[in-house]
Residue, then its C-alpha position, 0 to 999 in steps of 0.5 A: x522486523x524493522x520498525x519502519x516496515x512494521x509501521x507501514x504494515x500497520x498504518x491507517x489510511x491518511x497516515x504518512x506511512x500508508x501505502x502500497x504495503x499497508x494495502x497489500x497486507x491489510x487486504x488479507x490480514x488485521x494487523x497490530x503492533x504488539x511491542x518495540x524491540x530495541x537494538x540491544x536485544x540482538x547479537x550483533x546489534x542492528x542499527x535500527x529498531x524492530x517491532x513485533x507485529x501480529x498478522x491475523x489472517x482474515x477469513x475473506x478479504x475486507x473488500x470484495x475485488x472482482x479482479x484481484x490481479x488487476x487490483x494488485x497491479x494497480x497497487x504495485x504500479x502506484x508504488x513504482x511508477x505513479x499515475x502513468x504506470x496505473x494508466x498503462x496497467x488499465x489500458x492493458x486490461x482494456x477497462x479505461x475509457x481513455x479520453x474521458x477518464x484521463x481528462x477527469x483524473x488529470x483535472x482532479x490531480x491538477x485541482x488538488x495539487x499542493x503546488 
């Protein structure tokens, strides 16, 4: 697959490539980059590098999540719409104690903002 996608699938927390794709893939699989494949190995030659990545399905997920739908909704909302979308998802599941949690998260994001 395309190099950038494989690197995102295989990224560790703290790595710049780590994100929702990493979380989703690594929830179900162990990942390992097997080898890089240069463009000249394909006909027609692509303009990107490729990687062979190995995905070993786990017998059970790495973490136990009570509500997988909520878990994946939050991950998807983080990647598409940021914090506001996560709040909307949490409100829709009626699990967000609105005011107190919002204040804590807002304070934390402002306190740790690089700006």
